[in-house]
PAZA-28743 format. One line per field, with one value per residue (C-alpha): residue number from 1; residue in one letter; x, y, z. Coordinates in Angstrom, 2 decimals, decimal comma, always signed. Layout:
<atoms>
pos <- c(NUM; ...)
code <- c(a; ...)
xx <- c(X; ...)
yy <- c(Y; ...)
zz <- c(Z; ...)
</atoms>
This chain:
<atoms>
pos <- c(1; 2; 3; 4; 5; 6; 7; 8; 9; 10; 11; 12; 13; 14; 15; 16; 17; 18; 19; 20; 21; 22; 23; 24; 25; 26; 27; 28; 29; 30; 31; 32; 33; 34; 35; 36; 37; 38; 39; 40; 41; 42; 43; 44; 45; 46; 47; 48; 49; 50; 51; 52; 53; 54; 55; 56; 57; 58; 59; 60; 61; 62; 63; 64; 65; 66; 67; 68; 69; 70; 71; 72; 73; 74; 75; 76; 77; 78; 79; 80; 81; 82; 83; 84; 85; 86; 87; 88; 89; 90; 91; 92; 93; 94; 95; 96; 97; 98; 99; 100; 101; 102; 103; 104; 105; 106; 107; 108; 109; 110; 111; 112; 113; 114; 115; 116; 117; 118; 119; 120; 121; 122; 123; 124; 125; 126; 127; 128; 129; 130; 131; 132; 133; 134; 135; 136; 137; 138; 139; 140; 141; 142; 143; 144; 145; 146; 147; 148; 149; 150; 151; 152; 153; 154; 155; 156; 157; 158; 159; 160; 161; 162; 163; 164; 165; 166; 167; 168; 169; 170; 171; 172; 173; 174; 175; 176; 177; 178; 179; 180; 181; 182; 183; 184; 185; 186; 187; 188; 189; 190; 191; 192; 193; 194; 195; 196; 197; 198; 199; 200; 201; 202; 203; 204; 205; 206; 207; 208; 209; 210; 211; 212; 213; 214; 215; 216; 217; 218; 219; 220; 221; 222; 223; 224; 225; 226; 227; 228; 229; 230; 231; 232; 233; 234; 235; 236; 237; 238; 239; 240; 241; 242; 243; 244; 245; 246; 247; 248; 249; 250; 251; 252; 253; 254; 255; 256; 257; 258; 259; 260; 261; 262; 263; 264; 265; 266; 267; 268; 269; 270; 271; 272; 273; 274; 275; 276; 277; 278; 279; 280; 281; 282; 283; 284; 285; 286; 287; 288; 289; 290; 291; 292; 293; 294; 295; 296; 297; 298; 299; 300; 301; 302; 303; 304; 305; 306; 307; 308; 309; 310; 311; 312; 313; 314; 315; 316; 317; 318; 319; 320; 321; 322; 323; 324; 325; 326; 327; 328; 329; 330; 331; 332; 333; 334; 335; 336; 337; 338; 339; 340; 341; 342; 343; 344; 345; 346; 347; 348; 349; 350; 351; 352; 353; 354; 355; 356; 357; 358; 359; 360; 361; 362; 363; 364; 365; 366; 367; 368; 369; 370; 371; 372; 373; 374; 375; 376; 377; 378; 379; 380; 381; 382; 383; 384; 385; 386; 387; 388; 389; 390; 391; 392; 393; 394; 395; 396; 397; 398; 399; 400; 401; 402; 403; 404; 405; 406; 407; 408; 409; 410; 411; 412; 413; 414; 415; 416; 417; 418; 419; 420; 421; 422; 423; 424; 425; 426; 427; 428; 429; 430; 431; 432; 433; 434; 435; 436; 437; 438; 439; 440; 441; 442; 443; 444; 445; 446; 447; 448; 449; 450; 451; 452; 453; 454; 455; 456; 457; 458; 459; 460; 461; 462; 463; 464; 465; 466; 467; 468; 469; 470; 471; 472; 473; 474; 475; 476; 477; 478; 479; 480; 481; 482; 483; 484; 485; 486; 487; 488; 489; 490; 491; 492; 493; 494; 495; 496; 497)
code <- c(x; x; x; x; x; x; x; x; x; x; x; x; x; x; x; x; x; x; x; x; x; x; x; x; x; x; x; x; x; x; x; x; x; x; x; x; x; x; x; x; x; x; x; x; x; x; x; x; x; x; x; x; x; x; x; x; x; x; x; x; x; x; x; x; x; x; x; x; x; x; x; x; x; x; x; x; x; x; x; x; x; x; x; x; x; x; x; x; x; x; x; x; x; x; x; x; x; x; x; x; x; x; x; x; x; x; x; x; x; x; x; x; x; x; x; x; x; x; x; x; x; x; x; x; x; x; x; x; x; x; x; x; x; x; x; x; x; x; x; x; x; x; x; x; x; x; x; x; x; x; x; x; x; x; x; x; x; x; x; x; x; x; x; x; x; x; x; x; x; x; x; x; x; x; x; x; x; x; x; x; x; x; x; x; x; x; x; x; x; x; x; x; x; x; x; x; x; x; x; x; x; x; x; x; x; x; x; x; x; x; x; x; x; x; x; x; x; x; x; x; x; x; x; x; x; x; x; x; x; x; x; x; x; x; x; x; x; x; x; x; x; x; x; x; x; x; x; x; x; x; x; x; x; x; x; x; x; x; x; x; x; x; x; x; x; x; x; x; x; x; x; x; x; x; x; x; x; x; x; x; x; x; x; x; x; x; x; x; x; x; x; x; x; x; x; x; x; x; x; x; x; x; x; x; x; x; x; x; x; x; x; x; x; x; x; x; x; x; x; x; x; x; x; x; x; x; x; x; x; x; x; x; x; x; x; x; x; x; x; x; x; x; x; x; x; x; x; x; x; x; x; x; x; x; x; x; x; x; x; x; x; x; x; x; x; x; x; x; x; x; x; x; x; x; x; x; x; x; x; x; x; x; x; x; x; x; x; x; x; x; x; x; x; x; x; x; x; x; x; x; x; x; x; x; x; x; x; x; x; x; x; x; x; x; x; x; x; x; x; x; x; x; x; x; x; x; x; x; x; x; x; x; x; x; x; x; x; x; x; x; x; x; x; x; x; x; x; x; x; x; x; x; x; x; x; x; x; x; x; x; x; x; x; x; x; x; x; x; x; x; x; x; x; x; x; x; x; x; x; x; x; x; x; x; x; x; x; x; x; x; x; x; x; x; x; x; x)
xx <- c(-37,67; -37,72; -34,60; -34,64; -34,56; -31,70; -29,80; -30,38; -29,25; -26,13; -25,33; -25,76; -23,45; -20,87; -20,98; -20,63; -17,69; -16,07; -16,50; -15,14; -12,19; -11,44; -11,60; -9,33; -6,76; -6,76; -6,41; -3,70; -1,76; -1,93; -0,95; +2,06; +3,37; +4,05; +7,45; +5,88; +7,02; +5,43; +2,29; -0,83; -2,69; -5,58; -9,11; -11,00; -12,79; -12,03; -8,26; -6,68; -9,58; -9,68; -6,06; -6,89; -8,80; -11,00; -10,40; -6,92; -5,31; -1,84; -1,75; -2,76; -0,01; +2,61; +1,64; +2,03; +5,51; +6,40; +5,19; +6,31; +9,30; +10,13; +8,54; +5,21; +2,19; -1,47; -4,36; -6,91; -9,69; -7,99; -5,37; -1,88; -0,28; +3,31; +4,07; +7,59; +8,47; +11,35; +13,90; +16,41; +13,87; +11,94; +15,19; +16,28; +12,95; +11,96; +15,45; +17,95; +15,51; +13,62; +12,94; +11,38; +9,28; +8,40; +4,89; +1,72; -0,31; -4,07; -5,95; -9,58; -11,01; -9,59; -8,64; -12,28; -12,12; -8,59; -8,66; -4,91; -4,73; -2,66; +0,49; -0,40; -2,14; -0,84; +1,74; +3,91; +4,51; +1,66; +3,15; +6,70; +5,66; +3,30; +5,91; +8,73; +6,52; +5,20; +8,63; +10,01; +6,99; +6,80; +10,49; +10,04; +7,20; +8,21; +11,50; +14,42; +12,31; +12,53; +8,97; +7,79; +9,58; +7,97; +4,58; +4,96; +6,02; +2,93; +0,65; +2,40; +1,77; -1,89; -2,15; -0,59; -2,95; -5,93; -4,61; -4,27; -8,02; -8,57; -7,13; -5,65; -8,92; -9,01; -9,37; -9,17; -6,37; -7,26; -9,06; -6,76; -3,70; -5,21; -6,33; -2,91; -0,80; -3,26; -3,10; +0,61; -0,01; -3,00; -0,75; +1,56; -1,24; -3,78; -1,52; -3,47; -4,12; -7,39; -9,08; -9,77; -13,43; -13,51; -16,16; -14,45; -11,19; -12,90; -14,91; -11,91; -10,13; -13,28; -13,67; -10,02; -10,33; -13,56; -11,93; -9,12; -11,61; -13,72; -10,66; -9,62; -12,97; -13,59; -15,74; -12,80; -10,51; -13,05; -13,14; -9,34; -9,65; -12,84; -13,40; -15,61; -17,85; -18,07; -19,48; -22,78; -22,77; -24,05; -21,97; -19,84; -17,25; -19,78; -19,30; -15,61; -16,27; -19,03; -16,91; -13,89; -16,03; -17,27; -13,68; -12,60; -15,55; -14,18; -10,71; -12,23; -13,64; -10,20; -8,70; -11,29; -10,31; -6,68; -7,61; -9,46; -6,53; -3,53; -0,38; +1,95; +4,98; +4,34; +3,02; +1,65; +1,25; +1,10; -2,11; -0,68; +2,41; +0,27; -2,00; +1,06; +2,38; -1,01; -0,87; +2,68; +1,66; -1,79; -0,70; +0,90; -1,66; +0,17; +0,47; -0,14; -0,83; -4,61; -7,30; -8,15; -4,51; -4,37; -7,48; -6,54; -2,94; -4,18; -6,66; -3,77; -1,45; -4,14; -4,89; -1,23; -0,95; -4,13; -2,95; +0,85; +1,91; -1,29; -1,67; +2,02; +1,73; -1,35; +0,51; +3,45; +1,31; -0,39; +2,93; +4,37; +1,45; +2,68; +6,35; +6,58; +10,34; +10,76; +8,69; +10,94; +14,09; +12,52; +11,72; +15,32; +16,80; +14,38; +15,27; +19,00; +19,06; +16,12; +15,14; +11,71; +11,87; +12,25; +10,66; +12,26; +14,20; +14,89; +18,60; +18,05; +17,40; +21,08; +21,67; +18,72; +19,49; +17,03; +14,11; +15,10; +15,20; +11,74; +10,22; +11,79; +10,71; +7,16; +7,09; +8,42; +6,24; +3,02; +3,46; +0,84; +0,74; +1,46; +0,57; +2,18; +0,42; +0,48; +3,15; +3,45; +6,46; +7,04; +8,44; +9,00; +11,22; +13,55; +13,57; +15,23; +14,97; +11,31; +9,70; +7,20; +5,36; +5,01; +2,02; +1,81; +0,83; +3,46; +3,03; +6,24; +4,87; +6,19; +4,77; +7,22; +10,13; +9,32; +8,88; +11,93; +13,82; +17,09; +16,84; +15,04; +15,85; +12,32; +10,17; +6,81; +7,83; +8,55; +12,32; +14,48; +17,62; +16,54; +17,70; +20,21; +23,83; +25,73; +26,76; +23,24; +23,75; +21,16; +21,59; +20,11; +18,43; +17,67; +14,95; +12,77; +10,62; +7,65; +7,60; +8,31; +11,42; +12,54; +10,80; +7,44; +8,80; +6,43; +7,14; +6,16; +8,58; +10,96; +8,18; +6,49; +9,69; +10,12; +6,52; +6,86; +9,93; +8,65; +5,14; +6,34; +9,03; +6,86; +4,03; +6,48; +8,25; +4,95; +3,19; +3,51; +1,19; -0,89; -3,88; -5,90; -6,31; -3,42; -2,72; -1,14; +1,35; -1,49; -3,52; -0,75; +0,15; -1,00; -4,02; -2,80; -6,39; -6,59; -4,90; -4,07; -3,16; -4,91; -4,35; -7,27; -9,34; -7,90; -7,98; -5,15; -4,54; -2,04; -0,48; +1,32; +5,03)
yy <- c(+39,02; +42,82; +44,97; +45,82; +42,14; +41,49; +44,45; +43,22; +39,70; +41,06; +43,17; +40,16; +38,01; +40,80; +41,11; +37,33; +37,18; +40,11; +38,43; +35,10; +36,84; +38,82; +35,68; +33,83; +36,64; +37,16; +33,43; +33,13; +36,05; +34,61; +31,19; +32,60; +34,49; +31,25; +29,65; +26,24; +23,90; +24,55; +22,92; +23,53; +26,72; +25,88; +27,15; +28,76; +26,28; +23,16; +23,61; +21,12; +18,67; +18,83; +17,58; +14,31; +11,63; +9,95; +6,23; +6,78; +8,89; +7,29; +7,46; +11,14; +11,93; +10,13; +12,26; +15,41; +14,15; +13,98; +17,55; +19,38; +17,37; +15,55; +18,08; +19,75; +21,17; +20,34; +22,02; +19,58; +22,11; +25,06; +22,87; +22,66; +19,21; +18,68; +15,59; +14,16; +11,83; +9,61; +7,78; +10,59; +13,21; +10,74; +9,59; +13,19; +13,86; +10,83; +9,38; +12,27; +14,71; +12,06; +14,25; +17,08; +14,72; +12,36; +13,61; +11,79; +13,78; +13,99; +10,92; +12,09; +8,66; +7,10; +10,09; +10,64; +7,21; +7,02; +10,62; +10,68; +7,42; +4,32; +3,74; +4,18; +7,55; +9,35; +12,08; +13,45; +11,64; +9,19; +7,98; +7,79; +5,66; +3,42; +2,83; +2,10; -0,32; -2,02; -2,47; -4,03; -6,27; -7,44; -8,31; -10,13; -12,24; -12,45; -11,61; -13,87; -16,32; -19,96; -20,42; -17,89; -19,70; -22,94; -21,21; -19,97; -23,46; -24,87; -22,38; -23,01; -26,72; -26,06; -23,91; -26,58; -29,20; -26,96; -26,44; -30,19; -30,49; -28,59; -31,68; -29,61; -27,94; -24,20; -22,22; -18,66; -18,75; -15,44; -16,60; -19,55; -17,30; -14,44; -16,80; -18,41; -15,26; -13,40; -16,21; -15,54; -11,96; -12,98; -15,35; -12,46; -10,03; -12,39; -15,21; -18,24; -19,86; -19,33; -22,02; -20,92; -21,65; -19,62; -16,97; -14,40; -14,77; -14,32; -11,38; -9,33; -9,66; -9,21; -5,84; -4,96; -5,83; -3,84; -0,73; -0,86; -1,48; +1,52; +3,77; +2,77; +3,56; +6,73; +7,86; +7,37; +9,31; +12,13; +12,25; +12,62; +15,65; +17,27; +15,98; +18,89; +18,57; +14,76; +15,03; +15,97; +13,56; +10,00; +7,12; +4,09; +6,29; +6,80; +3,15; +3,43; +4,53; +1,95; -0,91; +0,20; +0,37; -3,18; -4,32; -2,67; -4,27; -7,68; -6,66; -5,48; -8,96; -10,46; -7,93; -8,85; -12,52; -11,55; -9,36; -12,24; -14,66; -12,32; -13,51; -10,46; -12,74; -14,58; -12,35; -14,39; -11,78; -8,10; -7,52; -8,96; -6,76; -3,67; -4,51; -4,94; -1,57; +0,01; -1,31; -0,03; +3,47; +3,66; +6,47; +8,51; +11,17; +11,68; +8,04; +7,05; +3,45; +3,62; +1,21; +3,39; +3,44; -0,34; -0,88; +1,62; +0,34; -3,20; -1,84; -0,09; -3,10; -5,43; -3,07; -3,22; -6,97; -7,80; -6,86; -6,78; -10,44; -12,01; -9,54; -9,81; -13,60; -13,38; -11,04; -13,46; -16,47; -14,51; -13,30; -16,85; -17,94; -15,49; -16,47; -20,28; -20,07; -18,11; -20,70; -23,47; -21,69; -21,21; -24,93; -25,72; -23,47; -24,77; -28,39; -27,65; -25,75; -27,18; -30,37; -31,97; -33,53; -30,68; -27,32; -24,14; -22,26; -18,54; -19,42; -20,70; -17,16; -16,25; -19,25; -18,52; -15,30; -16,08; -16,58; -13,42; -11,46; -12,73; -11,70; -8,23; -7,68; -8,79; -6,23; -3,48; -4,31; -4,95; -1,69; -2,63; +0,78; +3,13; +6,41; +5,74; +7,12; +10,90; +12,57; +16,10; +18,29; +18,83; +22,36; +24,94; +22,99; +23,98; +21,39; +21,77; +25,56; +25,62; +26,37; +23,87; +25,36; +23,35; +21,00; +20,87; +17,44; +15,67; +12,56; +10,69; +8,61; +5,05; +4,39; +6,95; +5,39; +1,93; +3,35; +5,58; +4,95; +6,07; +3,12; +0,45; -0,13; -1,24; +0,37; -0,72; -4,29; -7,29; -7,73; -9,80; -8,00; -5,18; -7,41; -9,82; -9,01; -10,33; -13,43; -14,31; -13,04; -11,01; -7,27; -5,09; -1,89; +0,86; +2,15; -0,84; +0,79; -1,54; -0,88; +2,85; +4,34; +6,66; +7,14; +5,90; +2,66; -0,27; -1,82; -5,28; -5,33; -7,95; -10,38; -9,82; -10,64; -13,90; -14,85; -14,04; -16,21; -19,22; -19,28; -18,63; -21,31; -23,92; -23,47; -23,86; -26,75; -28,64; -27,38; -26,34; -23,44; -23,65; -22,00; -22,70; -18,95; -17,14; -13,98; -10,97; -8,45; -5,92; -8,31; -8,69; -4,99; -3,18; -0,99; +1,97; +3,00; +3,46; +3,15; -0,55; -2,44; -5,81; -8,20; -8,75; -11,81; -14,98; -18,74; -21,25; -24,96; -26,24; -29,38; -31,57; -31,99)
zz <- c(-26,24; -26,00; -26,64; -22,92; -21,96; -24,38; -22,97; -19,40; -20,29; -21,99; -18,94; -16,63; -18,80; -18,88; -15,08; -14,65; -17,06; -15,26; -11,84; -13,09; -14,77; -11,62; -9,46; -11,86; -12,10; -8,33; -7,68; -10,32; -8,87; -5,34; -6,67; -8,56; -5,51; -3,65; -4,12; -4,54; -7,32; -10,74; -11,99; -14,04; -13,17; -10,84; -11,23; -8,35; -6,08; -8,14; -8,33; -10,76; -10,86; -14,67; -14,84; -13,07; -14,93; -12,37; -12,18; -13,60; -10,90; -11,01; -14,81; -14,73; -12,19; -14,31; -17,33; -15,21; -14,19; -17,89; -18,40; -15,23; -14,08; -10,85; -8,46; -9,16; -7,35; -7,83; -6,10; -4,77; -4,40; -2,73; -1,03; -2,60; -2,68; -3,79; -5,88; -6,03; -8,88; -9,99; -7,89; -7,34; -6,21; -4,02; -2,37; -1,74; -0,02; +2,05; +2,67; +2,62; +4,25; +6,18; +9,21; +7,20; +5,07; +7,94; +8,77; +7,75; +5,28; +5,07; +3,86; +4,07; +3,23; +6,41; +8,62; +9,58; +11,23; +12,67; +13,98; +14,62; +16,58; +15,89; +13,88; +10,24; +10,16; +13,27; +13,80; +16,58; +19,83; +19,27; +16,00; +17,40; +20,37; +18,40; +15,68; +18,17; +20,10; +16,96; +15,37; +18,54; +19,10; +15,49; +15,72; +19,05; +17,68; +14,04; +12,41; +13,17; +15,15; +14,20; +15,40; +12,82; +10,01; +11,17; +11,29; +7,71; +6,61; +8,31; +6,56; +3,24; +3,66; +4,50; +1,38; -0,82; +0,63; -0,17; -3,70; -4,19; -3,61; -6,86; -8,66; -11,43; -12,41; -13,22; -10,00; -8,76; -6,13; -4,47; -1,33; -0,65; -0,81; +1,19; +3,95; +4,22; +4,36; +6,59; +9,11; +9,68; +10,71; +12,81; +14,72; +15,66; +16,50; +18,08; +19,18; +18,06; +14,73; +12,89; +10,88; +7,30; +7,91; +11,13; +10,56; +12,81; +10,88; +7,53; +8,85; +9,99; +6,68; +4,66; +6,36; +5,69; +2,00; +1,74; +3,27; +0,71; -2,09; -1,09; -0,83; -4,36; -6,02; -8,01; -5,07; -2,71; -5,04; -5,20; -1,43; -1,36; -3,65; -2,28; +1,27; +2,29; -0,77; -0,54; +2,99; +1,38; -1,56; -1,11; -2,43; -1,50; +0,22; +3,02; +4,05; +5,00; +8,59; +9,11; +7,75; +9,81; +12,95; +12,32; +11,84; +15,10; +16,89; +15,85; +17,04; +20,35; +20,96; +20,44; +22,87; +25,50; +25,22; +25,82; +28,78; +30,44; +30,06; +30,33; +32,09; +32,36; +32,82; +29,55; +26,73; +23,84; +21,13; +20,14; +22,09; +25,32; +25,01; +24,49; +27,45; +29,67; +28,52; +29,25; +32,81; +33,29; +32,19; +33,73; +36,08; +33,30; +32,27; +28,96; +27,98; +24,38; +25,41; +25,39; +24,23; +21,23; +20,12; +20,47; +18,36; +15,64; +15,51; +14,88; +12,32; +10,49; +10,68; +9,36; +6,46; +5,50; +5,96; +4,04; +0,58; +0,53; +0,43; -0,94; -3,79; -4,71; -4,87; -7,09; -9,45; -9,47; -10,40; -13,20; -14,59; -14,64; -16,84; -19,47; -19,10; -18,86; -19,54; -16,29; -14,44; -15,84; -14,60; -11,18; -11,02; -11,94; -9,25; -6,61; -7,49; -7,38; -4,09; -2,13; -3,94; -3,71; -0,23; +2,26; +3,02; +1,69; +4,38; +4,77; +4,58; +1,02; -0,27; -0,53; -2,83; -5,14; -7,08; -9,88; -7,48; -5,61; -8,88; -9,88; -6,53; -6,72; -10,31; -9,48; -6,67; -8,93; -11,91; -9,95; -8,03; -5,44; -3,71; -6,65; -4,94; -1,56; +1,52; +1,71; +3,81; +5,16; +5,82; +9,53; +9,09; +6,35; +3,97; +1,15; -1,60; -4,99; -4,85; -3,78; -0,43; +0,94; +3,94; +7,15; +7,06; +3,26; +1,97; -0,11; -2,25; -3,10; -5,97; -5,89; -9,36; -10,78; -8,88; -10,22; -13,73; -13,74; -17,02; -15,41; -12,99; -15,03; -18,69; -19,63; -16,92; -18,33; -19,13; -16,90; -17,18; -14,82; -15,99; -13,71; -10,83; -12,43; -13,26; -16,27; -14,32; -13,25; -9,71; -7,85; -8,36; -5,62; -6,80; -4,29; -6,61; -5,68; -2,98; -2,69; +1,08; +0,72; +2,38; +5,14; +8,47; +7,19; +5,70; +6,23; +9,66; +8,41; +5,47; +6,89; +7,72; +4,35; +2,44; +4,35; +3,65; -0,04; -0,43; +1,51; +0,04; -3,52; -3,50; -1,79; -4,30; -7,22; -5,54; -5,67; -8,79; -12,40; -13,24; -16,39; -18,01; -21,14; -21,57; -23,23; -21,27; -22,94; -21,60; -21,34; -19,18; -16,59; -16,50; -13,33; -13,90; -11,81; -11,20; -7,45; -4,07; -4,54; -7,70; -7,72; -10,62; -12,93; -11,90; -13,39; -13,07; -13,39; -12,94; -10,39; -11,89; -9,35; -10,18)
</atoms>
């Protein structure tokens, strides 16, 4: 290489270094001028990508909590996102300032499909009306209804009968449990019972599970950080819209059946109630009761119902394999309060503090939705001395609430003393936020808690859980890798009592 070439190359490198330095200093200066919470200094274009270990997003965010405190800012590309950590800060935000922190933030993996419709991912008047309608309808057809308790008992009995067919051999309980708990929600939404072998039933929930799975992949996490870039990169994240559209097509067929058989004087389910409301408001040009809102609301509700109860139960069964002494105490309490000859009842919960503590600790420890769904501030908001501009995305991290050492003495270990007092009574803890809190709290929480109690107690009333494999504490710990924490695949034997 000639001296001239070397000189030219050196000049080019110097210019590039100067440009990069200028961009960095300019970016850093602009970044520092904002009164946002502190955080690691972002780089141009990629923001704080290097501070997030892909495939371990929740773990990375917990480490940043340790370093920067309960409120910090990360730049996902050029977009600032505020993260709120620990029970006290999360409560101050989404409970004490519920109105300001009540917006739905951006979720690029699913927003491209929902487009602001429905209950789960909407804002403004649409969200208010869909949530009010859904809460009322779910209550009318679910909570507090004796028929719902009977329906759950019926499904629990079906589940136990299916388990008995395994004749004590090692089995993966995942599909049996998911089918049973999903059927309850289907009854409320679609009105009639599905057979476990019904292809349409399996198809809807297969799509729902696949959507969650795709959102939780490294590809899905990358799309959350760089949605514009990921538009042009092939990968599994591209399937989310297609799978969601297939799921909605199945829902559409169910809606058409309801339309053909609708009796406005006798609504049978959520769909009937929505169709009646659509008819009542058909002359209102600003109505939110449209077919698209119906379909996307059901899509959102089914996504929430798919994983919550079934995944919690699977975590519970796995945990009891590690702690046979806890299983023995559960059996004792069930035998004392319920006995062996009748179904568990919702009214039994108040007399079973040990069972209630186990269920709550499973929910806390398993941390099924560790990241929580993103929120957004609805106006310029002052929070702990910082200014969060209107529309800024905010993540109130449930994993940091459930692992807050000021609220739980052994946050990373399964410990029933988190929910039991010195006399063995149940001890409520407001830092257990498995269903989130504030204005965006899960609308199906009440129904899910009833299902958890009745399914859990009926399984243990009938079976002792055993496994030839010895599971360790590490094997039952939640992985905290993506949007949903599923237990690691496992098998167990159900031994008839």
